Backbone and ligand atoms as CSV (ligand in chain L), in Angstrom:
chain,resi,resn,atom,element,x,y,z
A,1,MET,N,N,-57.079,22.394,21.501
A,1,MET,CA,C,-57.133,21.591,20.276
A,1,MET,C,C,-58.387,20.719,20.214
A,2,GLN,N,N,-59.205,20.822,21.241
A,2,GLN,CA,C,-60.435,20.023,21.299
A,2,GLN,C,C,-61.288,20.217,20.049
A,3,MET,N,N,-61.365,21.465,19.586
A,3,MET,CA,C,-62.168,21.757,18.399
A,3,MET,C,C,-61.642,21.032,17.168
A,4,LEU,N,N,-60.323,20.971,17.054
A,4,LEU,CA,C,-59.729,20.312,15.893
A,4,LEU,C,C,-59.974,18.809,15.926
A,5,ASN,N,N,-59.967,18.244,17.133
A,5,ASN,CA,C,-60.179,16.801,17.246
A,5,ASN,C,C,-61.556,16.367,16.765
A,6,SER,N,N,-62.528,17.245,16.921
A,6,SER,CA,C,-63.881,16.852,16.526
A,6,SER,C,C,-64.274,17.388,15.147
A,7,ILE,N,N,-63.311,18.033,14.480
A,7,ILE,CA,C,-63.659,18.622,13.180
A,7,ILE,C,C,-64.087,17.524,12.191
A,8,ASN,N,N,-65.166,17.791,11.488
A,8,ASN,CA,C,-65.707,16.846,10.494
A,8,ASN,C,C,-66.258,15.553,11.086
A,9,ASN,N,N,-66.380,15.504,12.392
A,9,ASN,CA,C,-66.922,14.290,13.016
A,9,ASN,C,C,-68.446,14.310,12.920
A,10,ILE,N,N,-68.939,14.024,11.727
A,10,ILE,CA,C,-70.371,14.102,11.429
A,10,ILE,C,C,-70.751,12.867,10.618
A,11,ASN,N,N,-71.742,12.153,11.079
A,11,ASN,CA,C,-72.220,11.007,10.292
A,11,ASN,C,C,-72.991,11.530,9.080
A,12,ILE,N,N,-72.581,11.083,7.911
A,12,ILE,CA,C,-73.192,11.581,6.676
A,12,ILE,C,C,-73.960,10.493,5.931
A,13,ALA,N,N,-73.837,9.256,6.395
A,13,ALA,CA,C,-74.565,8.117,5.830
A,13,ALA,C,C,-74.583,7.055,6.930
A,14,PRO,N,N,-75.436,6.022,6.806
A,14,PRO,CA,C,-75.503,5.022,7.873
A,14,PRO,C,C,-74.141,4.439,8.287
A,15,HIS,N,N,-73.227,4.306,7.341
A,15,HIS,CA,C,-71.942,3.691,7.667
A,15,HIS,C,C,-70.723,4.575,7.415
A,16,PHE,N,N,-70.931,5.857,7.212
A,16,PHE,CA,C,-69.786,6.734,6.935
A,16,PHE,C,C,-69.839,8.044,7.711
A,17,ASN,N,N,-68.643,8.485,8.071
A,17,ASN,CA,C,-68.469,9.745,8.791
A,17,ASN,C,C,-67.681,10.680,7.872
A,18,LEU,N,N,-68.031,11.961,7.910
A,18,LEU,CA,C,-67.374,12.936,7.023
A,18,LEU,C,C,-65.849,12.922,7.190
A,19,SER,N,N,-65.393,12.752,8.431
A,19,SER,CA,C,-63.947,12.787,8.708
A,19,SER,C,C,-63.169,11.723,7.944
A,20,GLU,N,N,-63.818,10.629,7.586
A,20,GLU,CA,C,-63.140,9.548,6.869
A,20,GLU,C,C,-62.695,9.978,5.473
A,21,PHE,N,N,-63.339,11.029,4.937
A,21,PHE,CA,C,-63.040,11.472,3.584
A,21,PHE,C,C,-62.107,12.690,3.539
A,22,ALA,N,N,-61.761,13.214,4.711
A,22,ALA,CA,C,-60.979,14.456,4.764
A,22,ALA,C,C,-59.532,14.260,4.317
A,23,CYS,N,N,-58.962,15.315,3.781
A,23,CYS,CA,C,-57.536,15.296,3.446
A,23,CYS,C,C,-56.769,15.169,4.771
A,24,PRO,N,N,-55.879,14.163,4.872
A,24,PRO,CA,C,-55.177,13.971,6.142
A,24,PRO,C,C,-54.191,15.102,6.460
A,25,TYR,N,N,-53.870,15.879,5.448
A,25,TYR,CA,C,-52.883,16.943,5.557
A,25,TYR,C,C,-53.498,18.232,6.121
A,26,CYS,N,N,-54.669,18.602,5.614
A,26,CYS,CA,C,-55.269,19.890,6.000
A,26,CYS,C,C,-56.690,19.773,6.546
A,27,LYS,N,N,-57.237,18.555,6.528
A,27,LYS,CA,C,-58.602,18.275,7.026
A,27,LYS,C,C,-59.719,18.875,6.178
A,28,ARG,N,N,-59.382,19.432,5.034
A,28,ARG,CA,C,-60.430,19.957,4.152
A,28,ARG,C,C,-61.084,18.794,3.401
A,29,ILE,N,N,-62.276,19.069,2.860
A,29,ILE,CA,C,-63.024,18.004,2.176
A,29,ILE,C,C,-63.831,18.528,1.003
A,30,MET,N,N,-63.862,17.722,-0.064
A,30,MET,CA,C,-64.881,17.861,-1.095
A,30,MET,C,C,-65.411,16.438,-1.256
A,31,LEU,N,N,-66.717,16.279,-1.372
A,31,LEU,CA,C,-67.279,14.932,-1.520
A,31,LEU,C,C,-68.554,14.976,-2.341
A,32,ARG,N,N,-68.522,14.311,-3.468
A,32,ARG,CA,C,-69.685,14.249,-4.344
A,32,ARG,C,C,-70.705,13.275,-3.755
A,33,PRO,N,N,-71.976,13.698,-3.582
A,33,PRO,CA,C,-72.987,12.809,-3.005
A,33,PRO,C,C,-73.091,11.444,-3.704
A,34,LEU,N,N,-72.923,11.429,-5.021
A,34,LEU,CA,C,-73.024,10.166,-5.771
A,34,LEU,C,C,-71.959,9.158,-5.328
A,35,LEU,N,N,-70.770,9.636,-5.001
A,35,LEU,CA,C,-69.703,8.741,-4.530
A,35,LEU,C,C,-70.104,8.116,-3.203
A,36,LEU,N,N,-70.621,8.936,-2.311
A,36,LEU,CA,C,-71.063,8.456,-0.997
A,36,LEU,C,C,-72.202,7.441,-1.136
A,37,GLU,N,N,-73.151,7.736,-2.020
A,37,GLU,CA,C,-74.283,6.834,-2.278
A,37,GLU,C,C,-73.812,5.461,-2.720
A,38,LYS,N,N,-72.868,5.454,-3.662
A,38,LYS,CA,C,-72.364,4.179,-4.189
A,38,LYS,C,C,-71.557,3.421,-3.141
A,39,LEU,N,N,-70.819,4.130,-2.319
A,39,LEU,CA,C,-70.040,3.475,-1.263
A,39,LEU,C,C,-70.971,2.875,-0.203
A,40,GLU,N,N,-72.036,3.581,0.101
A,40,GLU,CA,C,-73.014,3.074,1.072
A,40,GLU,C,C,-73.707,1.821,0.505
A,41,LYS,N,N,-73.987,1.849,-0.789
A,41,LYS,CA,C,-74.585,0.699,-1.472
A,41,LYS,C,C,-73.646,-0.515,-1.371
A,42,LEU,N,N,-72.370,-0.267,-1.632
A,42,LEU,CA,C,-71.348,-1.315,-1.537
A,42,LEU,C,C,-71.286,-1.875,-0.113
A,43,ARG,N,N,-71.307,-0.982,0.863
A,43,ARG,CA,C,-71.235,-1.378,2.280
A,43,ARG,C,C,-72.397,-2.297,2.668
A,44,LYS,N,N,-73.579,-2.000,2.126
A,44,LYS,CA,C,-74.762,-2.803,2.432
A,44,LYS,C,C,-74.673,-4.194,1.793
A,45,ILE,N,N,-74.073,-4.267,0.612
A,45,ILE,CA,C,-73.940,-5.561,-0.076
A,45,ILE,C,C,-72.906,-6.447,0.626
A,46,ILE,N,N,-71.754,-5.897,0.930
A,46,ILE,CA,C,-70.676,-6.734,1.496
A,46,ILE,C,C,-70.836,-6.976,3.002
A,47,GLU,N,N,-71.596,-6.122,3.667
A,47,GLU,CA,C,-71.802,-6.255,5.116
A,47,GLU,C,C,-70.500,-6.334,5.901
A,48,LYS,N,N,-69.521,-5.556,5.452
A,48,LYS,CA,C,-68.232,-5.458,6.147
A,48,LYS,C,C,-67.787,-3.994,6.146
A,49,PRO,N,N,-67.027,-3.583,7.153
A,49,PRO,CA,C,-66.545,-2.197,7.181
A,49,PRO,C,C,-65.646,-1.871,5.986
A,50,ILE,N,N,-65.846,-0.691,5.429
A,50,ILE,CA,C,-65.009,-0.219,4.327
A,50,ILE,C,C,-64.028,0.791,4.897
A,51,HIS,N,N,-62.751,0.530,4.716
A,51,HIS,CA,C,-61.736,1.469,5.190
A,51,HIS,C,C,-61.339,2.394,4.043
A,52,ILE,N,N,-61.630,3.689,4.196
A,52,ILE,CA,C,-61.257,4.674,3.178
A,52,ILE,C,C,-59.777,5.014,3.401
A,53,THR,N,N,-58.914,4.514,2.531
A,53,THR,CA,C,-57.479,4.787,2.717
A,53,THR,C,C,-57.087,6.142,2.146
A,54,SER,N,N,-57.894,6.660,1.197
A,54,SER,CA,C,-57.675,8.007,0.685
A,54,SER,C,C,-58.959,8.542,0.082
A,55,GLY,N,N,-59.442,9.663,0.602
A,55,GLY,CA,C,-60.656,10.284,0.076
A,55,GLY,C,C,-60.277,11.565,-0.641
A,56,TYR,N,N,-60.695,12.711,-0.065
A,56,TYR,CA,C,-60.320,13.987,-0.674
A,56,TYR,C,C,-58.845,14.278,-0.433
A,57,ARG,N,N,-58.196,14.848,-1.442
A,57,ARG,CA,C,-56.812,15.299,-1.303
A,57,ARG,C,C,-56.713,16.728,-1.819
A,58,CYS,N,N,-56.139,17.633,-1.021
A,58,CYS,CA,C,-55.855,18.959,-1.561
A,58,CYS,C,C,-54.676,18.775,-2.516
A,59,SER,N,N,-54.436,19.729,-3.393
A,59,SER,CA,C,-53.401,19.549,-4.416
A,59,SER,C,C,-52.011,19.397,-3.798
A,60,ARG,N,N,-51.798,20.057,-2.664
A,60,ARG,CA,C,-50.503,19.978,-1.991
A,60,ARG,C,C,-50.229,18.556,-1.476
A,61,TYR,N,N,-51.253,17.991,-0.841
A,61,TYR,CA,C,-51.119,16.625,-0.314
A,61,TYR,C,C,-50.997,15.628,-1.472
A,62,ASN,N,N,-51.806,15.841,-2.505
A,62,ASN,CA,C,-51.764,14.951,-3.664
A,62,ASN,C,C,-50.371,14.932,-4.295
A,63,HIS,N,N,-49.767,16.102,-4.365
A,63,HIS,CA,C,-48.423,16.217,-4.927
A,63,HIS,C,C,-47.405,15.489,-4.037
A,64,GLN,N,N,-47.584,15.698,-2.732
A,64,GLN,CA,C,-46.680,15.113,-1.735
A,64,GLN,C,C,-46.634,13.579,-1.818
A,65,ILE,N,N,-47.790,12.962,-2.050
A,65,ILE,CA,C,-47.828,11.501,-2.083
A,65,ILE,C,C,-47.646,10.942,-3.497
A,66,GLY,N,N,-47.390,11.846,-4.453
A,66,GLY,CA,C,-47.116,11.398,-5.817
A,66,GLY,C,C,-48.352,11.007,-6.602
A,67,GLY,N,N,-49.514,11.573,-6.236
A,67,GLY,CA,C,-50.752,11.326,-6.992
A,67,GLY,C,C,-50.692,12.005,-8.353
A,68,VAL,N,N,-51.469,11.491,-9.294
A,68,VAL,CA,C,-51.459,12.090,-10.629
A,68,VAL,C,C,-52.066,13.494,-10.580
A,69,THR,N,N,-51.574,14.385,-11.454
A,69,THR,CA,C,-52.118,15.741,-11.548
A,69,THR,C,C,-53.571,15.621,-12.018
A,70,ASN,N,N,-54.424,16.484,-11.533
A,70,ASN,CA,C,-55.862,16.443,-11.838
A,70,ASN,C,C,-56.525,15.149,-11.380
A,71,SER,N,N,-56.040,14.587,-10.307
A,71,SER,CA,C,-56.621,13.368,-9.742
A,71,SER,C,C,-58.076,13.630,-9.339
A,72,TYR,N,N,-58.921,12.634,-9.536
A,72,TYR,CA,C,-60.319,12.777,-9.125
A,72,TYR,C,C,-60.453,12.887,-7.609
A,73,HIS,N,N,-59.406,12.489,-6.878
A,73,HIS,CA,C,-59.396,12.672,-5.429
A,73,HIS,C,C,-59.441,14.173,-5.090
A,74,CYS,N,N,-58.872,14.997,-5.957
A,74,CYS,CA,C,-58.757,16.435,-5.680
A,74,CYS,C,C,-60.049,17.210,-5.920
A,75,ILE,N,N,-61.057,16.538,-6.479
A,75,ILE,CA,C,-62.348,17.211,-6.667
A,75,ILE,C,C,-63.496,16.432,-6.007
A,76,GLY,N,N,-63.131,15.517,-5.107
A,76,GLY,CA,C,-64.149,14.826,-4.314
A,76,GLY,C,C,-64.926,13.745,-5.042
A,77,LEU,N,N,-64.343,13.226,-6.104
A,77,LEU,CA,C,-65.035,12.206,-6.893
A,77,LEU,C,C,-64.467,10.803,-6.717
A,78,ALA,N,N,-63.412,10.681,-5.879
A,78,ALA,CA,C,-62.736,9.378,-5.770
A,78,ALA,C,C,-62.417,8.986,-4.339
A,79,ALA,N,N,-62.382,7.660,-4.117
A,79,ALA,CA,C,-61.935,7.119,-2.829
A,79,ALA,C,C,-61.172,5.828,-3.087
A,80,ASP,N,N,-60.106,5.633,-2.333
A,80,ASP,CA,C,-59.402,4.352,-2.342
A,80,ASP,C,C,-59.924,3.584,-1.144
A,81,ILE,N,N,-60.215,2.305,-1.357
A,81,ILE,CA,C,-60.793,1.522,-0.247
A,81,ILE,C,C,-60.080,0.193,-0.019
A,82,LYS,N,N,-60.120,-0.232,1.232
A,82,LYS,CA,C,-59.649,-1.554,1.629
A,82,LYS,C,C,-60.753,-2.194,2.451
A,83,VAL,N,N,-60.975,-3.480,2.229
A,83,VAL,CA,C,-61.950,-4.214,3.035
A,83,VAL,C,C,-61.282,-5.499,3.502
A,84,LYS,N,N,-61.319,-5.751,4.788
A,84,LYS,CA,C,-60.715,-6.962,5.361
A,84,LYS,C,C,-61.547,-8.187,5.030
A,85,ASP,N,N,-60.879,-9.318,4.896
A,85,ASP,CA,C,-61.543,-10.617,4.748
A,85,ASP,C,C,-62.477,-10.706,3.551
A,86,ILE,N,N,-62.075,-10.074,2.460
A,86,ILE,CA,C,-62.825,-10.241,1.212
A,86,ILE,C,C,-61.795,-10.244,0.089
A,87,ASN,N,N,-61.957,-11.167,-0.827
A,87,ASN,CA,C,-61.059,-11.281,-1.964
A,87,ASN,C,C,-61.192,-10.031,-2.841
A,88,LEU,N,N,-60.057,-9.495,-3.295
A,88,LEU,CA,C,-60.076,-8.244,-4.063
A,88,LEU,C,C,-60.836,-8.392,-5.383
A,89,ILE,N,N,-60.766,-9.577,-5.980
A,89,ILE,CA,C,-61.495,-9.845,-7.234
A,89,ILE,C,C,-63.010,-9.824,-6.970
A,90,THR,N,N,-63.417,-10.446,-5.879
A,90,THR,CA,C,-64.835,-10.460,-5.499
A,90,THR,C,C,-65.327,-9.033,-5.285
A,91,LEU,N,N,-64.510,-8.257,-4.567
A,91,LEU,CA,C,-64.850,-6.859,-4.298
A,91,LEU,C,C,-64.969,-6.081,-5.612
A,92,LEU,N,N,-64.035,-6.339,-6.513
A,92,LEU,CA,C,-64.041,-5.690,-7.830
A,92,LEU,C,C,-65.341,-5.989,-8.584
A,93,GLU,N,N,-65.757,-7.260,-8.580
A,93,GLU,CA,C,-66.978,-7.658,-9.286
A,93,GLU,C,C,-68.208,-6.938,-8.729
A,94,ILE,N,N,-68.260,-6.800,-7.418
A,94,ILE,CA,C,-69.394,-6.099,-6.795
A,94,ILE,C,C,-69.379,-4.616,-7.197
A,95,CYS,N,N,-68.176,-4.033,-7.211
A,95,CYS,CA,C,-68.038,-2.622,-7.611
A,95,CYS,C,C,-68.414,-2.407,-9.074
A,96,GLU,N,N,-68.141,-3.407,-9.918
A,96,GLU,CA,C,-68.542,-3.333,-11.329
A,96,GLU,C,C,-70.069,-3.248,-11.418
A,97,ASN,N,N,-70.754,-4.039,-10.591
A,97,ASN,CA,C,-72.223,-4.045,-10.595
A,97,ASN,C,C,-72.806,-2.727,-10.097
A,98,ILE,N,N,-72.093,-2.073,-9.189
A,98,ILE,CA,C,-72.552,-0.777,-8.674
A,98,ILE,C,C,-72.251,0.316,-9.701
A,99,ASP,N,N,-71.414,-0.035,-10.656
A,99,ASP,CA,C,-71.115,0.844,-11.783
A,99,ASP,C,C,-70.406,2.148,-11.412
A,100,PHE,N,N,-69.309,2.029,-10.668
A,100,PHE,CA,C,-68.414,3.172,-10.501
A,100,PHE,C,C,-67.830,3.438,-11.888
A,101,THR,N,N,-67.715,4.688,-12.311
A,101,THR,CA,C,-67.210,4.930,-13.671
A,101,THR,C,C,-65.706,4.701,-13.775
A,102,GLY,N,N,-64.985,4.932,-12.678
A,102,GLY,CA,C,-63.550,4.652,-12.674
A,102,GLY,C,C,-63.231,3.619,-11.613
A,103,ILE,N,N,-62.526,2.553,-12.019
A,103,ILE,CA,C,-62.091,1.547,-11.045
A,103,ILE,C,C,-60.634,1.176,-11.312
A,104,GLY,N,N,-59.803,1.355,-10.311
A,104,GLY,CA,C,-58.405,0.945,-10.400
A,104,GLY,C,C,-58.185,-0.238,-9.477
A,105,PHE,N,N,-57.568,-1.285,-10.022
A,105,PHE,CA,C,-57.355,-2.532,-9.282
A,105,PHE,C,C,-55.879,-2.606,-8.893
A,106,TYR,N,N,-55.601,-2.477,-7.595
A,106,TYR,CA,C,-54.219,-2.481,-7.113
A,106,TYR,C,C,-53.964,-3.775,-6.349
A,107,GLU,N,N,-53.548,-4.770,-7.116
A,107,GLU,CA,C,-53.426,-6.123,-6.582
A,107,GLU,C,C,-52.382,-6.234,-5.462
A,108,LYS,N,N,-51.174,-5.722,-5.705
A,108,LYS,CA,C,-50.099,-5.867,-4.711
A,108,LYS,C,C,-50.400,-5.112,-3.425
A,109,LYS,N,N,-50.929,-3.894,-3.575
A,109,LYS,CA,C,-51.219,-3.084,-2.382
A,109,LYS,C,C,-52.593,-3.414,-1.792
A,110,ASN,N,N,-53.325,-4.314,-2.480
A,110,ASN,CA,C,-54.610,-4.819,-1.990
A,110,ASN,C,C,-55.662,-3.730,-1.714
A,111,PHE,N,N,-55.835,-2.835,-2.694
A,111,PHE,CA,C,-56.922,-1.854,-2.547
A,111,PHE,C,C,-57.549,-1.549,-3.898
A,112,LEU,N,N,-58.723,-0.933,-3.860
A,112,LEU,CA,C,-59.388,-0.484,-5.087
A,112,LEU,C,C,-59.504,1.027,-5.072
A,113,HIS,N,N,-59.277,1.649,-6.218
A,113,HIS,CA,C,-59.602,3.060,-6.410
A,113,HIS,C,C,-60.986,3.065,-7.046
A,114,LEU,N,N,-61.886,3.850,-6.492
A,114,LEU,CA,C,-63.245,3.954,-7.033
A,114,LEU,C,C,-63.558,5.417,-7.281
A,115,ASP,N,N,-64.158,5.721,-8.432
A,115,ASP,CA,C,-64.572,7.105,-8.639
A,115,ASP,C,C,-65.847,7.214,-9.457
A,116,VAL,N,N,-66.420,8.407,-9.431
A,116,VAL,CA,C,-67.676,8.681,-10.148
A,116,VAL,C,C,-67.446,9.781,-11.189
A,117,ARG,N,N,-66.331,9.680,-11.904
A,117,ARG,CA,C,-66.027,10.656,-12.957
A,117,ARG,C,C,-67.200,10.739,-13.928
A,118,PRO,N,N,-67.488,11.938,-14.438
A,118,PRO,CA,C,-68.638,12.096,-15.333
A,118,PRO,C,C,-68.343,11.700,-16.778
A,119,THR,N,N,-67.141,11.276,-17.054
A,119,THR,CA,C,-66.771,10.891,-18.421
A,119,THR,C,C,-66.930,9.386,-18.624
A,120,GLU,N,N,-66.244,8.837,-19.577
A,120,GLU,CA,C,-66.434,7.411,-19.928
A,120,GLU,C,C,-65.836,6.455,-18.888
A,121,ARG,N,N,-66.378,5.239,-18.875
A,121,ARG,CA,C,-65.909,4.174,-18.003
A,121,ARG,C,C,-64.423,3.918,-18.206
A,122,THR,N,N,-63.690,3.884,-17.101
A,122,THR,CA,C,-62.241,3.688,-17.163
A,122,THR,C,C,-61.832,2.607,-16.170
A,123,ARG,N,N,-61.012,1.691,-16.635
A,123,ARG,CA,C,-60.536,0.598,-15.776
A,123,ARG,C,C,-59.022,0.481,-15.937
A,124,TRP,N,N,-58.313,0.224,-14.855
A,124,TRP,CA,C,-56.879,-0.036,-14.942
A,124,TRP,C,C,-56.450,-0.927,-13.797
A,125,ARG,N,N,-55.286,-1.517,-13.959
A,125,ARG,CA,C,-54.748,-2.316,-12.861
A,125,ARG,C,C,-53.260,-2.106,-12.706
A,126,GLU,N,N,-52.788,-2.306,-11.477
A,126,GLU,CA,C,-51.365,-2.140,-11.192
A,126,GLU,C,C,-50.854,-3.323,-10.405
L,1,ZN,ZN,ZN,-54.869,18.895,2.269
């Protein structure tokens, strides 16, 4: 199983590893370069580790966790993130400046959904 343990263990940006974006169910990945670029930009501004709580999801995994059908996670355009020791509103404001096209604000669960959908700017909160 040694091969499986190191699968996707590749640094793809100064602060990100490919494995962080993999579907936890099947280890497959799709990742749009623009999403990675914006996340790296965010990482440089906040100077704190970004925990990717959900990156790519295959449709089976997405269904299993109750994600919306046609989720941007399923085409490599979205990531859910958590950052320790930073106010979620502050984090949101920084993400607005980086201009992610989709931003979901999850106050109770304390995370942000960020995406680079090619359509119009979309914002929501839960
Ligand atoms: Zn999967």
